[in-house]
TORLUM-313111 format. One record per residue (C-alpha): z, y, x negated. Coordinates in steps of 0.5 Angstrom, whole numbers, padded with zeros to 4 digits, always signed. Example, Ala and Ser with C-alpha at 12.3 -4.5 7.8 and 13.67 -1.06 7.14 Angstrom:
2
+0016-0009-0025 +0014-0002-0027 
END
This chain:
839
+0000+0000+0000 -0001+0007-0002 +0005+0010-0001 +0004+0017-0004 -0003+0017+0000 +0001+0015+0008 +0006+0020+0006 +0002+0025+0005 -0001+0025+0012 +0005+0025+0016 +0007+0029+0014 +0001+0034+0014 +0002+0032+0020 +0008+0034+0022 +0008+0041+0024 +0001+0041+0027 +0004+0036+0032 +0009+0041+0034 +0005+0046+0035 +0001+0042+0040 +0007+0039+0043 +0008+0046+0045 +0001+0047+0048 +0001+0041+0051 +0007+0042+0055 +0006+0048+0057 -0002+0047+0059 +0002+0041+0063 +0007+0046+0067 +0002+0050+0069 -0003+0046+0070 +0002+0042+0075 +0004+0048+0079 -0003+0050+0081 -0004+0042+0082 +0003+0041+0088 +0001+0048+0090 -0006+0045+0092 -0004+0039+0095 +0001+0042+0098 -0005+0046+0102 -0009+0040+0101 -0003+0035+0106 -0003+0041+0111 -0011+0041+0112 -0012+0033+0112 -0006+0033+0117 -0008+0039+0122 -0017+0034+0122 -0012+0028+0123 -0009+0031+0129 -0016+0034+0131 -0021+0028+0129 -0016+0023+0134 -0017+0028+0140 -0024+0029+0138 -0024+0021+0139 -0020+0021+0145 -0024+0025+0148 -0031+0021+0146 -0028+0015+0148 -0026+0018+0155 -0034+0021+0156 -0034+0012+0155 -0029+0011+0159 -0032+0014+0165 -0039+0013+0163 -0037+0005+0165 -0033+0007+0171 -0039+0010+0173 -0044+0004+0172 -0039+0000+0176 -0038+0005+0182 -0045+0005+0183 -0047-0003+0183 -0041-0003+0188 -0039+0003+0191 -0033+0000+0196 -0030-0005+0192 -0024-0003+0187 -0021+0004+0183 -0029+0006+0180 -0030+0012+0182 -0023+0015+0181 -0023+0013+0175 -0029+0016+0173 -0027+0023+0176 -0020+0021+0172 -0022+0020+0166 -0027+0027+0167 -0022+0029+0167 -0018+0028+0161 -0025+0029+0157 -0022+0037+0160 -0016+0037+0157 -0018+0033+0151 -0024+0039+0150 -0019+0044+0153 -0015+0041+0147 -0021+0042+0141 -0022+0050+0144 -0015+0051+0142 -0013+0048+0136 -0020+0051+0133 -0020+0055+0127 -0021+0061+0128 -0026+0064+0123 -0030+0058+0124 -0035+0060+0129 -0040+0055+0128 -0035+0050+0130 -0032+0055+0136 -0039+0055+0139 -0040+0047+0139 -0034+0047+0143 -0035+0051+0148 -0042+0047+0149 -0039+0041+0149 -0034+0044+0155 -0040+0047+0158 -0043+0041+0158 -0037+0037+0159 -0035+0042+0166 -0045+0040+0168 -0042+0033+0167 -0037+0033+0172 -0042+0037+0177 -0047+0032+0177 -0043+0025+0177 -0040+0029+0183 -0046+0029+0187 -0048+0022+0185 -0042+0019+0188 -0043+0024+0194 -0050+0022+0194 -0049+0014+0193 -0043+0014+0199 -0049+0017+0203 -0055+0012+0204 -0060+0016+0208 -0059+0022+0202 -0058+0017+0198 -0066+0014+0201 -0070+0021+0203 -0074+0016+0206 -0069+0014+0211 -0067+0019+0213 -0074+0020+0216 -0075+0014+0218 -0068+0015+0222 -0069+0023+0225 -0075+0023+0226 -0079+0017+0226 -0074+0013+0231 -0073+0020+0236 -0082+0019+0236 -0082+0011+0237 -0077+0011+0242 -0081+0016+0246 -0088+0012+0245 -0085+0007+0248 -0082+0010+0254 -0088+0013+0255 -0092+0006+0256 -0088+0003+0260 -0088+0008+0265 -0096+0009+0265 -0097+0000+0266 -0091+0001+0272 -0095+0006+0275 -0100+0002+0274 -0097-0004+0276 -0095+0000+0283 -0101+0002+0285 -0104-0004+0285 -0101-0011+0284 -0107-0014+0281 -0108-0008+0276 -0107-0014+0270 -0114-0015+0270 -0116-0007+0270 -0119-0005+0263 -0113+0001+0263 -0108-0003+0263 -0110-0008+0259 -0111-0002+0254 -0103+0000+0255 -0101-0006+0254 -0105-0008+0248 -0103-0001+0245 -0095-0004+0246 -0097-0010+0243 -0101-0006+0236 -0095-0001+0237 -0089-0006+0236 -0092-0009+0230 -0093-0003+0227 -0086-0002+0229 -0084-0009+0225 -0089-0008+0219 -0085-0002+0218 -0079-0005+0217 -0080-0010+0213 -0085-0005+0209 -0077+0000+0209 -0073-0006+0207 -0078-0008+0201 -0078-0002+0199 -0071+0000+0199 -0067-0007+0198 -0074-0009+0193 -0073-0016+0196 -0081-0018+0194 -0083-0011+0192 -0090-0014+0190 -0092-0014+0198 -0092-0007+0199 -0098-0005+0198 -0101-0011+0202 -0096-0008+0207 -0099-0001+0206 -0105-0003+0208 -0103-0008+0214 -0098-0001+0217 -0105+0005+0217 -0111-0001+0220 -0105-0001+0225 -0105+0006+0226 -0112+0006+0225 -0112+0002+0231 -0107+0005+0235 -0111+0011+0235 -0118+0008+0237 -0114+0005+0244 -0110+0013+0243 -0117+0016+0244 -0120+0011+0249 -0114+0012+0253 -0116+0020+0252 -0124+0018+0254 -0120+0015+0262 -0116+0020+0263 -0122+0025+0262 -0126+0021+0267 -0120+0020+0272 -0119+0014+0271 -0112+0015+0269 -0106+0017+0274 -0102+0023+0273 -0097+0019+0270 -0101+0016+0266 -0104+0022+0263 -0097+0025+0262 -0095+0019+0259 -0100+0019+0254 -0100+0026+0252 -0093+0024+0251 -0095+0018+0247 -0102+0022+0243 -0096+0027+0241 -0090+0021+0239 -0095+0018+0235 -0098+0024+0231 -0091+0025+0230 -0088+0018+0227 -0096+0018+0223 -0094+0025+0220 -0086+0021+0218 -0090+0015+0216 -0094+0019+0211 -0088+0022+0209 -0084+0016+0207 -0091+0014+0203 -0091+0019+0200 -0084+0019+0198 -0084+0011+0196 -0090+0012+0191 -0086+0019+0188 -0082+0016+0182 -0075+0020+0187 -0075+0015+0193 -0068+0014+0191 -0064+0020+0189 -0059+0018+0186 -0063+0015+0180 -0066+0021+0180 -0059+0024+0179 -0058+0018+0174 -0063+0019+0169 -0066+0028+0169 -0059+0029+0168 -0052+0025+0167 -0056+0020+0163 -0058+0026+0159 -0051+0029+0158 -0047+0023+0155 -0052+0023+0151 -0052+0030+0149 -0045+0030+0149 -0044+0024+0144 -0048+0027+0140 -0043+0034+0140 -0038+0029+0139 -0041+0027+0133 -0042+0034+0132 -0036+0036+0132 -0033+0030+0128 -0039+0031+0121 -0035+0039+0121 -0029+0037+0120 -0031+0031+0115 -0034+0037+0113 -0029+0041+0112 -0025+0035+0108 -0030+0035+0104 -0030+0043+0102 -0021+0042+0100 -0024+0036+0096 -0028+0040+0093 -0022+0047+0092 -0018+0042+0089 -0023+0039+0084 -0024+0046+0082 -0017+0047+0081 -0018+0041+0076 -0024+0045+0073 -0018+0052+0072 -0013+0046+0069 -0019+0044+0065 -0020+0049+0062 -0013+0050+0060 -0014+0044+0057 -0020+0046+0053 -0017+0052+0051 -0011+0049+0048 -0015+0043+0044 -0019+0050+0042 -0012+0052+0039 -0012+0045+0036 -0018+0045+0034 -0017+0050+0029 -0009+0050+0028 -0013+0042+0024 -0019+0045+0022 -0016+0047+0015 -0014+0040+0014 -0020+0038+0016 -0024+0038+0010 -0020+0034+0006 -0018+0029+0011 -0025+0029+0013 -0028+0024+0008 -0019+0020+0008 -0021+0019+0016 -0025+0023+0020 -0031+0019+0017 -0028+0012+0017 -0026+0014+0025 -0033+0016+0026 -0036+0009+0023 -0032+0005+0027 -0033+0009+0033 -0041+0008+0032 -0039+0000+0030 -0035+0000+0038 -0041+0004+0041 -0046-0001+0037 -0041-0009+0039 -0041-0007+0046 -0049-0005+0046 -0050-0012+0043 -0053-0009+0037 -0052-0013+0031 -0047-0008+0026 -0047-0006+0019 -0041-0007+0014 -0035-0002+0017 -0033+0002+0009 -0026+0001+0005 -0021+0006+0008 -0015+0009+0003 -0011+0011+0009 -0006+0004+0011 -0007+0006+0019 -0015+0005+0019 -0015+0000+0013 -0011-0004+0018 -0015-0002+0025 -0021-0005+0021 -0017-0011+0020 -0017-0012+0027 -0024-0010+0029 -0027-0014+0025 -0022-0020+0027 -0023-0018+0034 -0031-0017+0033 -0031-0025+0030 -0027-0027+0035 -0031-0025+0041 -0038-0026+0039 -0036-0034+0039 -0033-0034+0045 -0040-0031+0048 -0044-0036+0045 -0039-0041+0049 -0039-0037+0054 -0046-0038+0055 -0047-0045+0053 -0042-0046+0057 -0047-0043+0062 -0054-0047+0061 -0052-0053+0059 -0048-0059+0063 -0041-0059+0060 -0042-0067+0061 -0049-0068+0056 -0050-0062+0052 -0057-0061+0056 -0060-0055+0059 -0058-0055+0066 -0061-0052+0072 -0058-0045+0072 -0062-0046+0064 -0068-0048+0067 -0069-0043+0072 -0070-0038+0066 -0074-0043+0063 -0079-0044+0069 -0079-0037+0070 -0082-0036+0063 -0086-0041+0064 -0090-0038+0070 -0090-0032+0068 -0093-0034+0061 -0097-0039+0066 -0099-0034+0070 -0102-0029+0063 -0104-0036+0058 -0108-0040+0064 -0103-0045+0063 -0100-0051+0067 -0094-0053+0066 -0092-0060+0070 -0084-0061+0072 -0081-0067+0073 -0076-0070+0077 -0072-0075+0076 -0068-0079+0080 -0064-0085+0077 -0064-0093+0081 -0058-0096+0081 -0053-0092+0078 -0049-0091+0084 -0047-0099+0083 -0045-0097+0076 -0041-0092+0078 -0037-0097+0084 -0037-0102+0080 -0036-0101+0072 -0032-0093+0073 -0033-0086+0073 -0032-0087+0065 -0037-0092+0064 -0043-0088+0069 -0041-0081+0064 -0042-0085+0058 -0049-0088+0061 -0051-0080+0064 -0050-0079+0055 -0054-0085+0053 -0060-0083+0057 -0060-0076+0055 -0060-0077+0047 -0066-0083+0049 -0070-0077+0052 -0068-0071+0048 -0072-0077+0043 -0077-0080+0047 -0080-0071+0048 -0082-0065+0044 -0077-0061+0042 -0082-0055+0046 -0080-0060+0052 -0075-0057+0057 -0069-0064+0059 -0065-0062+0064 -0059-0065+0067 -0058-0062+0075 -0053-0066+0077 -0050-0073+0080 -0055-0078+0077 -0062-0073+0077 -0066-0070+0071 -0071-0067+0071 -0076-0065+0065 -0080-0058+0063 -0086-0058+0059 -0091-0051+0059 -0098-0054+0059 -0101-0061+0060 -0106-0064+0064 -0103-0068+0070 -0107-0075+0066 -0102-0073+0061 -0096-0072+0064 -0097-0078+0069 -0097-0082+0061 -0091-0079+0059 -0087-0081+0066 -0089-0088+0065 -0086-0087+0058 -0079-0085+0061 -0079-0089+0065 -0080-0095+0060 -0075-0092+0056 -0070-0091+0061 -0072-0099+0063 -0069-0102+0057 -0062-0105+0056 -0056-0100+0054 -0050-0102+0050 -0044-0097+0051 -0037-0100+0051 -0039-0107+0049 -0043-0108+0056 -0050-0108+0057 -0052-0104+0062 -0060-0104+0065 -0062-0098+0070 -0070-0095+0073 -0071-0089+0075 -0075-0086+0080 -0080-0079+0077 -0084-0073+0082 -0088-0070+0080 -0091-0063+0081 -0097-0060+0077 -0098-0052+0077 -0101-0049+0081 -0104-0054+0085 -0097-0056+0088 -0094-0050+0087 -0095-0042+0085 -0087-0040+0084 -0082-0045+0081 -0077-0045+0087 -0084-0049+0091 -0086-0052+0084 -0078-0055+0085 -0078-0057+0093 -0085-0061+0091 -0083-0065+0085 -0076-0067+0089 -0081-0069+0095 -0086-0074+0090 -0079-0076+0088 -0075-0078+0093 -0083-0081+0096 -0083-0085+0089 -0077-0087+0091 -0077-0090+0097 -0083-0094+0096 -0081-0097+0091 -0086-0093+0087 -0083-0091+0080 -0088-0084+0079 -0090-0081+0084 -0095-0075+0084 -0094-0069+0089 -0098-0069+0095 -0097-0066+0101 -0097-0071+0107 -0093-0075+0103 -0086-0073+0108 -0089-0075+0114 -0083-0079+0118 -0083-0084+0125 -0084-0078+0129 -0089-0075+0126 -0093-0081+0125 -0099-0082+0129 -0100-0089+0130 -0093-0088+0134 -0096-0083+0138 -0102-0086+0139 -0097-0093+0142 -0094-0088+0146 -0100-0086+0149 -0103-0093+0150 -0096-0096+0153 -0096-0089+0159 -0103-0092+0160 -0100-0100+0160 -0095-0098+0164 -0090-0103+0158 -0085-0097+0159 -0079-0099+0163 -0074-0095+0167 -0066-0097+0167 -0062-0094+0172 -0054-0092+0170 -0050-0091+0177 -0046-0085+0180 -0040-0087+0183 -0036-0081+0188 -0030-0081+0186 -0027-0079+0193 -0028-0087+0196 -0030-0090+0190 -0037-0092+0193 -0044-0091+0190 -0047-0084+0192 -0053-0084+0185 -0058-0088+0180 -0060-0084+0174 -0066-0086+0172 -0067-0087+0163 -0073-0088+0159 -0074-0094+0155 -0079-0097+0151 -0078-0104+0146 -0084-0103+0142 -0087-0110+0139 -0086-0109+0132 -0081-0103+0131 -0077-0105+0137 -0073-0101+0142 -0074-0093+0140 -0070-0089+0143 -0071-0083+0148 -0069-0078+0144 -0075-0080+0140 -0080-0081+0146 -0078-0073+0147 -0079-0071+0141 -0086-0076+0140 -0088-0073+0148 -0086-0065+0147 -0090-0067+0140 -0097-0070+0142 -0097-0066+0148 -0095-0072+0152 -0089-0069+0155 -0092-0068+0162 -0095-0075+0162 -0087-0079+0161 -0085-0075+0167 -0091-0076+0172 -0090-0083+0170 -0082-0083+0170 -0082-0079+0176 -0088-0084+0179 -0084-0091+0178 -0077-0088+0180 -0082-0087+0187 -0085-0095+0186 -0079-0097+0186 -0074-0093+0191 -0080-0095+0197 -0079-0103+0194 -0071-0102+0196 -0073-0098+0202 -0077-0102+0204 -0070-0108+0202 -0064-0104+0206 -0062-0100+0200 -0063-0092+0202 -0059-0088+0195 -0060-0082+0190 -0065-0083+0184 -0064-0077+0179 -0070-0075+0174 -0071-0070+0168 -0074-0065+0167 -0076-0062+0160 -0077-0056+0158 -0084-0057+0158 -0084-0060+0164 -0082-0054+0167 -0087-0050+0163 -0093-0055+0168 -0096-0050+0172 -0098-0056+0176 -0090-0060+0177 -0089-0058+0183 -0095-0061+0186 -0095-0067+0183 -0088-0068+0185 -0090-0067+0191 -0095-0072+0192 -0091-0077+0189 -0087-0076+0194 -0093-0077+0200 -0096-0082+0196 -0090-0087+0197 -0089-0083+0203 -0082-0081+0202 -0076-0076+0205 -0075-0072+0197 -0068-0072+0199 -0068-0079+0196 -0068-0075+0189 -0065-0070+0184 -0068-0066+0179 -0064-0066+0173 -0065-0060+0169 -0060-0058+0162 -0057-0051+0160 -0063-0050+0155 -0069-0052+0159 -0067-0048+0164 -0066-0041+0160 -0072-0042+0155 -0076-0038+0161 -0071-0036+0167 -0075-0033+0172 -0080-0039+0171 -0074-0044+0172 -0072-0040+0179 -0080-0040+0181 -0080-0047+0179 -0074-0050+0182 -0074-0046+0188 -0080-0049+0189 -0077-0056+0189 -0071-0055+0192 -0075-0052+0198 -0079-0059+0199 -0071-0062+0201 -0070-0064+0193 -0062-0063+0190 -0062-0059+0184 -0057-0061+0178 -0057-0057+0172 -0055-0063+0166 -0051-0064+0160 -0047-0056+0163 -0042-0053+0158 -0046-0055+0151 -0052-0049+0152 -0052-0041+0154 -0053-0040+0161 -0052-0035+0164 -0049-0035+0170 -0052-0030+0173 -0057-0034+0174 -0054-0039+0175 -0053-0035+0182 -0060-0035+0183 -0062-0042+0181 -0062-0046+0188 -0056-0051+0185 -0054-0057+0189 -0049-0060+0183 -0047-0060+0176 -0046-0065+0171 -0042-0063+0165 -0044-0065+0157 -0040-0073+0156 -0039-0069+0149 -0032-0066+0154 -0030-0072+0157 -0030-0077+0152 -0024-0075+0149 -0021-0071+0155 -0015-0076+0155 -0013-0074+0148 -0016-0068+0147 -0012-0062+0151 -0018-0057+0149 -0024-0061+0152 -0019-0062+0159 -0019-0054+0160 -0026-0054+0159 -0028-0060+0165 -0023-0056+0169 -0025-0050+0169 -0032-0052+0169 -0030-0056+0176 -0027-0049+0179 -0032-0046+0176 -0037-0051+0180 -0033-0051+0187 -0032-0043+0187 -0040-0043+0187 -0040-0048+0192 -0043-0055+0188 -0041-0061+0187 -0039-0064+0180 -0042-0069+0176 -0038-0072+0169 -0041-0076+0165 -0039-0081+0159 -0033-0084+0163 -0030-0089+0158 -0023-0091+0160 -0019-0091+0167 -0014-0086+0163 -0021-0081+0166 -0023-0083+0172 -0016-0082+0173 -0015-0076+0171 -0022-0073+0173 -0019-0075+0180 -0014-0071+0179 -0019-0066+0177 -0021-0066+0183 -0029-0067+0181 -0033-0070+0185 -0039-0075+0181 -0038-0081+0175 -0042-0084+0170 -0041-0087+0165 -0040-0094+0161 -0033-0096+0164 -0037-0095+0171 -0043-0099+0169 -0049-0099+0163 -0056-0097+0164 -0059-0104+0169 -0065-0106+0169 -0068-0104+0176 -0068-0112+0179 -0060-0112+0178 -0059-0106+0181 -0058-0108+0187 -0054-0114+0186 -0050-0108+0183 -0049-0104+0189 -0049-0110+0194 -0043-0113+0191 -0039-0106+0189 -0041-0102+0196 -0045-0106+0201 -0043-0099+0206 -0050-0096+0203 -0055-0102+0205 -0057-0101+0213 -0054-0106+0219 
END
C-alpha cells in the first residue's frame, strides 16, 4: 500500500468535503421548504379535484340510470316504477350539476361555460322525457293515425252505415218486392263494399300500429284503394238514379249523407296512409330519435369533457411540481458549481491519479453493458481505485461466464447437450432467409423413436435418458457439423440441413434409420429401437418455418402410423375416416340400398310410469368397418351434403314403422331429430308433410327434436320452419337443453311443446348438487312456460326417484331401456304397459 498517497488524498479532500456538506445541507433545507409548500397545495387541489370528479361520476351514473329506467318504461309502461325512477334519476342529475356549478372555480370560465351548457341540456332532457312519457301514456297522441281514425273517420263511418240503412228501409217499406230492384241491389252492394272496406282498414291499422305483419301493408293499401274506387262508382251510379228520379226523398237525402261521409272518411284515410308512410307514425319514437337520444349523447360527451378538464387541472398541478423540482435542481446545480470551483485547484494534480482512471473505468463499464470488448484497464496509484479496478475485473469475468452458461442452457437440451427448439427456431429463420436470397433448398427432418416408451416403462427413466444421449451422439457422428441436430423434447428429434435435394434428404433419412436401428449397449443392456421420419422441403412444402415444422410433423406421424419408416410431406396424407371418400360412398350406397337401421328407445311418463313415446336413433353396421357411431354418420353426411337424404330416410322409415304399429294396434309417439342443415333445407316442411300423407298418418304421432345450437344457427328461419311443422300438428322438442346458448326471447316465440334436458346434467345429478340445481331450475322454467320436460340419461333408480320429486314429466335412459330394434318394441311396450294398445 502507498500510505503517503492514501493519506494525502484524505487530507486534501477533508476541507473540501466540509464545505460541500454545508452547501448541500443549505440547498436541501431551501429545497425542502419549497417542495413541502408545493405538496400541501397539490394535496388540497387533489382533494378538490377528487370531489368534483366524484360528483361528475355520480351525474353520469344518474343520467345512465335514467336512460335504463326510460327504456324499461317504454317497454312496459304500466308495470313497475320505471316512470318514477326515470324522473327521480333526472332530478338527482339536476342536483349533481348544481353541486358542480357551485363548486366550480370562479376563474375557470371554460369549465363554468361547459357546466352551464350541461345544466341546460339536462333541463331540456327532463322536458323531452316528460313529453315522451306523456305521449307514451296517451295512445292517440302516441299514434296520430289512431286519433284521425277515431276522431274523424269513425263518425263518418257510422253516418254512412246509418244512411244506407235508412235508404234500404225506405225502399223495402214502399215495395216489399224491392229486393230485386236495381236501386236496392246497388245500396245492398254498397253496404257490402263499405263493410269490407272498414274490415280491411281495421286490419291495415292493426298491422301498422301493432307491427303484426308489415309485409302485408302495401297489399292492404292497394285493396283499400280498390274498395274506395268501387264505392265511388256505386255512389256515382246512385247519383245518376237520383237525377233520374228513381230514388225517393229519404234515399236521396241518405245518398247526400253517404257522399259527404265518404268524402270525409276518404280524406281521413289519405291522412292515415300519409302518416304511415312518413317517419312520424309514432310520436314517441320521433321524440326518442330526434330529441332524447341526441341529448343523452351530448350530455355524456359534456360529462366526459368536464372529467377531461379536471384531469387537465391535475396535469397542471404535476407540471407545477415539476417546475418546483426544476428550481430545486437549479439550486443543486449552483451548489455543484461552487463545489467544482473549490476542487478545481486540486483537479490538475489529481486528474492523472483519480479522474482519468475513473473515466477509463466508466467507459469500460459502458462498453461491458453494451456487450463490447473491454480494453486493458490502467494501473492506479490510489489504493481505492486499485481495489475498484480489481473488483471490476473479477465481476467482468464472472458475468461473462454466467452469460455464456445461461445462453447455452437457453439454447441447448439439458440431457443430450443438443440444440433445443429455441435454437432450432433461430437457425430455421436464418436458413430460410439465406435460402430466399441465394435460392438454396433447406430440408427439415422430424424424427420420433418407436419403442422408446417401452424402454422407459420396463427399464426406467434413467435407462431412457442414457438411450437418448446415445442417440444424440450417433446422430452427431453421422451428420455434418453444418447440420443442426435438435432434441425437441421427449423422444422427438429434428435435423435441419441448409441446402439439399429431396432425394439426398431421403438418403440421409435412410442412413439415420439404419444407425438408430443398430443395437445400443447401455449399462450392460443391449437395447433395440427404431424410428419414424418425416421430411419437409423448402419451398414446395412450406415457405416459412412454421409450415415446415407442421408439415414435417404431419409426414412423420404418417410414417409412424403406416410403419413406413420415412415419409415426405403430401397434403393428402392427413385424411381421416370422416374425410374418406370411400366411406362416404358407402354411406350413399347404404341410403340407396336401405342398409341403415332405426333403433327405438322408450320414453316413460313419470306420473303413471306408462310408455309415452319412442325416440328413433340411427344405426349403421358397416360390412367391413363394423358399427359406425351415429355422430360419425352425421358428420360424414354434413360434410358430403347427404344430411337431408339421411333425414328423409329416417323419417320415411319411422313413418313406415308407425303405420305398421298402428295396423297392429300400437299407437305411440315417435321422436325424430332435425339437424341445423335440415332446418336450412327449403323443402323440409313439404318433405315431412308428404311422407305423413303417404302413410296416411296423423302428424300428432311425431315429435321433432331440435338441438339448441341448431335452433340458434338461424333463429328467424328456425321459427318459420318449426311454426309450419307445428301448424301441421306435430310436436316440437328442444333437445340437449342446457348445452347450447338458446335465447329465452326466441324460446318464447317458438311453438315448443317440451324441453329435453341433456344427459350430461342428469347422469350425475344424484351426486353433483350443481347438476341437480340446473335440472330443478330447468324443470321450473319449462313448467312456467307451459312446456313438458323430458330428462335423458337416466342410469339408476336414485336418479329416477329424484326426477319424480322435482316434477319432471318424462324420463329416458339405459335404466329404463336401451335402444332396441323395431321388432322388439311391441313386446317391450306390451310387457311394460299394455294400456297403449287399442281395444
